[in-house]
C-alpha positions in Angstrom: -64.7 -36.9 -21.0 -61.3 -35.6 -20.1 -59.5 -37.3 -17.0 -58.0 -34.1 -14.5 -54.7 -33.9 -14.4 -53.1 -35.0 -10.9 -51.0 -32.2 -9.5 -47.4 -33.0 -8.4 -46.3 -31.9 -4.9 -44.0 -28.8 -4.7 -41.2 -28.0 -2.4 -39.8 -24.5 -2.1 -37.6 -22.8 0.5 -39.6 -21.4 3.4 -37.2 -19.4 5.3 -36.5 -16.6 3.3 -40.1 -16.0 3.3 -40.5 -16.3 6.9 -37.7 -13.9 7.5 -39.1 -11.4 5.1 -42.7 -11.5 6.4 -41.2 -11.2 10.2 -39.7 -8.0 9.5 -42.6 -6.5 7.7 -45.0 -7.7 10.5 -43.1 -5.9 13.0 -42.0 -2.7 11.4 -43.8 -2.5 8.1 -40.6 -1.9 6.4 -41.2 -2.6 2.7 -44.7 -0.7 2.8 -43.3 2.2 4.6 -40.1 2.8 2.4 -42.0 1.7 -1.2 -44.9 4.1 -0.4 -46.1 5.3 -3.3 -43.5 4.0 -5.4 -45.1 1.0 -7.4 -47.5 3.3 -9.2 -49.9 1.3 -11.5 -47.7 -1.9 -11.7 -49.2 -4.9 -10.4 -47.9 -6.7 -7.7 -45.0 -4.3 -7.2 -44.4 -5.3 -3.5 -45.2 -8.7 -3.8 -42.4 -8.8 -6.7 -39.9 -6.8 -4.3 -40.4 -9.7 -1.8 -39.8 -12.5 -4.6 -36.4 -10.7 -5.4 -35.5 -10.0 -1.5 -36.2 -14.0 -0.7 -34.6 -14.9 -3.8 -31.4 -12.9 -2.6 -31.9 -14.8 0.7 -32.0 -18.4 -0.8 -30.5 -19.5 -3.9 -29.9 -16.1 -5.1 -30.5 -17.5 -9.5 -30.4 -15.1 -11.9 -33.5 -13.2 -12.9 -33.8 -15.4 -16.2 -33.8 -18.5 -14.1 -36.3 -17.0 -11.4 -39.5 -19.0 -12.8 -37.2 -21.9 -13.5 -36.6 -22.3 -9.9 -39.4 -21.5 -7.6 -43.0 -23.3 -8.2 -46.1 -20.9 -8.5 -47.1 -22.1 -4.8 -43.6 -19.8 -4.1 -45.3 -16.8 -5.7 -48.5 -17.4 -4.0 -47.2 -17.6 -0.7 -45.9 -14.3 -1.0 -49.1 -12.8 -2.2 -48.3 -12.7 -6.1 -51.7 -13.0 -7.4 -50.6 -14.8 -10.8 -47.9 -16.3 -11.9 -45.5 -13.2 -13.3 -44.2 -13.4 -17.2 -40.3 -13.0 -17.0 -40.4 -9.4 -18.0 -42.1 -8.8 -14.8 -38.9 -9.0 -12.6 -37.3 -6.4 -14.3 -39.7 -3.4 -13.9 -39.7 -3.1 -10.1 -35.6 -3.2 -10.3 -36.3 -0.2 -12.9 -38.6 1.6 -10.9 -36.3 1.0 -7.6 -33.5 2.5 -9.5 -35.2 5.7 -10.8 -36.5 6.4 -7.4 -33.6 5.4 -5.3 -33.3 9.4 -4.0 -36.8 9.0 -2.4 -36.5 5.1 -1.5 -33.3 5.7 0.5 -34.5 9.0 2.2 -37.5 7.1 3.3 -35.3 3.9 4.5 -33.3 6.4 6.4 -36.1 8.2 8.3 -37.7 4.6 8.8 -34.2 3.6 10.7 -34.4 7.0 12.4 -38.2 6.7 13.5 -37.0 3.0 15.0 -34.3 4.7 16.8 -31.8 2.3 14.9 -29.3 5.2 14.0 -26.6 4.6 16.0 -24.5 7.7 16.9 -21.3 6.0 15.9 -21.1 5.4 12.5 -18.5 3.6 10.7 -17.9 4.5 6.8 -16.4 2.4 4.7 -16.2 1.5 0.8 -16.0 -1.2 -1.7 -16.9 -2.1 -5.2 -18.4 -4.9 -7.6 -17.5 -5.9 -11.1 -20.1 -6.1 -13.8 -20.3 -9.2 -16.7 -21.2 -6.4 -19.6 -19.6 -3.3 -20.8 -22.6 -1.4 -21.6 -24.1 0.1 -18.3 -22.7 3.9 -18.0 -22.3 3.9 -14.5 -19.6 1.1 -14.7 -16.1 2.4 -15.2 -13.0 0.9 -14.5 -11.0 1.5 -11.6 -9.4 0.1 -8.5 -10.7 -3.2 -8.0 -11.3 -4.5 -4.4 -12.4 -7.9 -6.2 -9.1 -8.1 -7.7 -10.6 -8.1 -11.4 -8.8 -4.9 -13.1 -10.1 -6.5 -16.5 -14.0 -5.9 -15.7 -15.9 -2.3 -15.4 -17.3 -1.8 -11.8 -19.3 0.4 -9.8 -18.4 1.5 -6.5 -20.5 1.7 -3.1 -20.3 3.7 0.1 -21.6 2.0 3.2 -22.5 3.8 6.5 -22.8 1.3 9.4 -23.9 2.0 12.9 -22.1 0.3 15.8 -25.0 -1.5 16.7 -24.7 -3.7 13.1 -27.8 -1.9 11.7 -26.6 -0.2 8.2 -27.7 3.6 8.1 -26.8 5.0 4.0 -25.5 3.6 1.2 -24.2 5.5 -1.9 -23.4 4.2 -5.3 -20.6 5.7 -7.5 -19.1 5.3 -10.8 -16.2 2.3 -10.8 -13.7 5.3 -11.0 -14.7 7.3 -7.8 -12.0 7.5 -5.0 -12.5 6.9 -1.6 -12.3 10.6 -0.8 -14.7 11.9 -3.0 -17.2 8.7 -2.0 -16.7 9.9 1.7 -18.0 13.5 1.1 -20.9 12.4 -0.7 -21.9 9.8 2.8 -21.1 12.6 4.7 -23.9 14.5 3.1 -26.3 11.6 3.0 -25.8 10.6 7.2 -26.4 14.2 7.7 -30.2 13.7 6.9 -31.1 11.8 10.0 -27.4 11.4 12.2 -27.5 13.8 15.2 -25.0 16.4 15.8 -21.9 15.2 17.7 -21.9 11.8 16.5 -18.7 10.0 15.3 -17.3 9.4 11.9 -15.3 6.2 11.8 -13.0 5.4 8.7 -9.9 4.5 6.9 -6.7 6.4 5.8 -8.2 6.0 2.2 -10.7 8.9 2.7 -8.7 10.9 5.6 -7.6 14.2 4.1 -7.6 17.6 6.1 -10.5 19.0 3.8 -12.7 15.9 4.9 -11.8 16.4 8.4 -13.4 19.7 8.1 -16.2 18.7 6.4 -17.0 16.4 9.1 -16.6 19.3 11.8 -18.1 21.5 9.5 -21.4 19.6 9.5 -21.2 19.3 13.6 -19.9 15.7 13.6 -16.4 14.3 15.0 -14.0 12.2 13.1 -12.2 9.5 14.1 -9.6 8.3 11.4 -6.5 6.4 10.7 -2.9 8.4 9.3 -1.9 7.2 6.3 1.0 4.8 6.6 4.2 7.0 5.1 7.6 7.3 7.0 7.3 11.1 6.7 4.0 11.5 8.5 5.0 8.7 11.3 8.2 9.6 12.0 7.4 12.5 14.4 4.7 10.1 16.2 7.2 7.4 16.6 9.8 9.9 18.3 7.3 11.2 20.5 6.2 7.7 21.7 10.0 6.4 22.3 10.4 9.5 24.2 7.8 9.2 26.5 8.6 5.3 26.7 12.1 6.5 28.2 10.4 8.6 30.4 7.5 5.8 31.4 4.4 8.2 30.5 3.0 5.3 28.2 -0.4 4.0 28.7 -0.4 0.0 28.9 -3.7 -1.5 26.9 -4.9 -4.9 26.5 -7.3 -5.4 24.0 -8.4 -9.2 22.6 -5.0 -10.3 24.4 -2.9 -7.9 22.6 -0.6 -5.2 24.6 -0.9 -1.7 23.2 1.4 1.3 24.5 -0.1 4.3 23.9 0.2 8.5 24.0 -2.1 11.0 23.3 -1.1 14.3 21.6 -2.5 17.6 21.4 -2.3 18.7 17.5 -3.7 22.3 16.2 -6.9 21.0 14.9 -7.3 17.6 16.6 -5.9 14.9 18.5 -3.1 12.2 17.7 -3.1 8.8 19.2 0.1 7.0 18.7 0.0 3.3 19.7 2.7 0.1 19.0 1.7 -3.1 19.4 4.3 -5.8 20.2 2.3 -8.8 18.9 1.4 -6.9 15.5 5.2 -6.1 15.2 5.9 -9.8 15.2 3.1 -10.4 12.7 4.1 -7.6 10.2 8.0 -8.3 10.1 7.3 -11.9 9.5 5.0 -11.4 6.8 7.4 -9.0 5.4 10.1 -11.5 5.8 8.1 -14.3 4.0 7.6 -11.9 0.9 11.6 -10.8 0.8 12.5 -14.5 0.9 10.1 -15.3 -2.1 11.4 -12.2 -4.0 15.0 -13.5 -3.2 13.4 -17.1 -4.3 12.4 -15.8 -7.5 15.5 -13.9 -8.4 17.3 -17.0 -8.0 15.0 -18.7 -10.5 15.3 -16.1 -12.9 19.2 -16.2 -12.4 19.3 -20.0 -13.3 17.2 -19.9 -16.4 18.7 -16.4 -17.7 16.2 -15.7 -20.4 17.1 -12.7 -22.3 14.3 -10.5 -22.6 13.5 -9.0 -26.1 11.9 -5.8 -27.0 10.8 -4.6 -30.8 12.1 -1.5 -32.0 11.9 0.0 -35.3 15.6 -0.4 -35.9 14.8 -4.6 -35.0 15.0 -6.2 -31.7 16.7 -5.3 -28.8 17.7 -7.6 -26.5 18.3 -7.1 -22.6 21.4 -8.8 -21.3 21.1 -9.5 -17.4 24.0 -8.6 -15.2 24.5 -9.8 -11.7 25.3 -7.0 -8.9 27.0 -9.0 -6.0 27.0 -7.7 -2.5 29.8 -7.5 0.1 26.9 -7.7 2.6 23.6 -9.3 3.0 20.9 -7.6 1.4 18.7 -5.8 3.9 14.8 -6.4 3.6 13.6 -3.3 1.5 9.7 -4.1 2.7 10.8 -2.9 6.4 9.9 0.5 6.8 10.5 0.9 10.8 6.6 1.8 11.1 5.8 -2.1 11.9 3.7 -2.4 14.9 2.9 1.3 14.9 -0.5 2.8 14.2 -1.5 6.7 14.8 -4.9 7.8 14.7 -6.5 11.2 14.2 -9.7 12.4 16.0 -11.5 15.7 17.0 -12.4 13.8 20.3 -10.7 14.0 23.3 -10.7 10.7 24.9 -8.4 8.3 26.5 -6.2 5.9 24.3 -8.1 2.8 25.4 -11.5 4.2 24.5 -10.7 5.6 21.4 -8.5 2.4 19.9 -11.8 0.4 20.7 -13.8 2.7 19.0 -11.6 2.3 15.8 -11.8 -1.5 16.3 -15.4 -1.3 15.5 -14.6 -0.6 11.9 -14.7 -4.1 11.5 -18.4 -4.1 11.5 -18.7 -2.3 8.4 -16.0 -4.7 7.1 -18.2 -7.5 8.3 -21.3 -5.9 6.3 -19.3 -5.5 3.2 -18.5 -9.4 3.1 -21.9 -10.2 4.1 -23.2 -8.1 1.0 -20.7 -9.4 -1.4 -19.9 -13.0 -0.5 -23.5 -13.9 1.5 -26.0 -12.1 -0.6 -23.7 -12.6 -3.3 -23.9 -9.5 -4.9 -21.2 -9.6 -7.4 -20.9 -9.7 -10.2 -23.7 -7.8 -11.4 -25.7 -8.9 -14.9 -28.3 -6.8 -15.6 -28.2 -3.9 -18.7 -29.5 -0.4 -17.5 -28.0 2.2 -14.8 -31.5 2.2 -13.2 -31.6 -1.6 -13.0 -28.1 -1.9 -11.8 -29.0 0.5 -8.6 -31.9 -1.5 -8.2 -30.1 -5.0 -7.8 -27.8 -3.2 -5.6 -30.5 -1.7 -3.2 -32.3 -5.0 -3.3 -28.8 -6.9 -1.9 -28.5 -4.0 0.5 -32.1 -4.5 1.6 -31.8 -8.1 2.3 -28.5 -7.9 4.3 -30.6 -4.9 6.4 -33.3 -7.4 7.2 -30.9 -10.0 8.0 -29.2 -7.8 10.6 -32.8 -6.8 11.9 -33.6 -10.1 12.3 -30.4 -11.0 14.4 -30.1 -7.6 16.3 -33.6 -8.7 18.1 -33.0 -12.6 18.2 -29.9 -11.9 19.9 -31.6 -9.5 22.7 -34.3 -12.3 23.3 -33.0 -15.6 22.8 -29.6 -15.7 21.6 -28.7 -16.8 17.8 -26.1 -19.9 16.8 -25.6 -19.0 13.3 -24.7 -15.5 12.4 -22.5 -16.4 9.4 -24.7 -15.8 6.4 -23.6 -18.3 4.1 -24.5 -20.8 7.2 -27.5 -19.1 7.9 -28.8 -19.0 4.3 -28.2 -22.8 4.4 -30.8 -22.9 7.4 -33.3 -20.6 5.4 -33.2 -22.8 2.3 -33.2 -26.1 4.5 -36.7 -24.4 5.7 -38.9 -26.2 3.4 -42.7 -26.1 2.7 -44.2 -28.7 0.7 -47.7 -28.3 -0.9 -49.3 -32.1 -1.1 -51.8 -32.8 -3.4 -53.5 -36.0 -2.3 -55.4 -37.8 -5.7 -58.6 -37.8 -3.9 -58.6 -34.3 -1.3 -57.7 -31.2 -0.9 -54.2 -29.9 -1.0 -52.2 -29.1 2.3 -49.0 -27.8 3.2 -46.3 -29.6 5.6 -43.3 -27.4 6.9 -40.4 -29.3 7.7 -36.5 -28.8 8.9 -37.4 -26.3 11.8 -33.8 -26.4 13.2 -32.8 -25.0 17.0 -31.1 -22.0 15.0 -34.1 -21.1 13.6 -36.2 -21.2 16.3 -34.1 -18.6 18.2 -34.7 -16.4 14.9 -38.2 -16.9 14.5 -39.9 -18.1 17.6 -43.6 -18.3 17.4 -43.8 -16.2 14.3 -43.4 -19.5 12.0 -47.3 -20.6 13.2 -48.3 -18.5 11.2 -47.3 -20.4 7.9 -48.8 -23.9 9.5 -51.9 -25.2 7.7 -54.4 -24.8 10.2 -56.6 -27.2 8.6 -54.2 -30.5 8.8 -55.9 -31.4 12.5 -59.4 -31.8 10.9 -58.2 -34.2 8.3 -57.6 -37.0 11.0 
């Protein structure tokens, strides 16, 4: 007669499970956007939840999921059997294959629940690969400072209410202007007329501004910072200053002096900020100082550079060009402290500037996506899996924002930094205890004050109701 094996106690992070299940219970998010997508895949929705919870906790690679989480973790998410490793890849492939439909469902979900803000901030980013074979990956301008790696580009449209509205995925060599045109067409599915699209100078072209107006929207963008484009605006602002016809604005303890000019097709809002001027001049002076120190260092070393040719080696002999006056800082352009915005909106300069400064919401969302959710680097091998993995990260970020959005309205949230928030989610632990002579039971630990603000009484759904009966 064999002796029954004593089961070991198992612990796993519960916070990510609570967050995903709370959003699903309140809104039916996952069941709605993935309706009829799973097909015959067993436990499709449950495996999607596993991916989301992994992103919101340890964020290990797919190959390490089974080694990181015990089978009780999968049971808590409704997975009927402990899955094989290949099971985790199939949902990603299916999500990537049906991405247009899933994304369409998600946008209409946001519209139905009135999460689509009329002020949308559009921004772009990229993420690099540890691999070479994915067709969508190309080398291009790397925002991750990894020009040695192939990448994909992403377009994000975030509402001023911090809820993201749309995601576009592009080849790694696609520029901002083309990505912006694609984003305008995507958000037009759910965005009401007369909404405002806020974006930076990288996507600011006459054709793009015309496209926004053709779609029935307004635009607010920054003029590309070039001397030829800024010259007339700076002259106009200085002339108005002499006449005393400038508006004084204070935002975040900074002073701005502004005017509004009517152009043929839009309005120009010209600003000058003394504090910003001092910061930019100081930064460029430090850059110039480092360049001088580098030149002095090279002069002391006097290393002759050698280049090969068909005739032999060519030695470049350095020469010193002395000046009679101190060298002027070539980095100073005369545009320091100035900002020119272009918009189809006719409003007060202060209102326009406050609206444009809301662009940091999109930047924060991208930072959350890349550093908090840890999207980069991507390590999957097919184009559909790449799209699926990106969408899972985007969806995990959306779940965080929805949770923070409603918790802030009710009780206030102490933790908004995603890295810190994930630590609290990981620390919230459920331990499954297997007594030698009794039935198993569950114990929840580390339910801290920040998590109480996020989850409230919802955590009670995960408590073991049999515990009071044991003592």
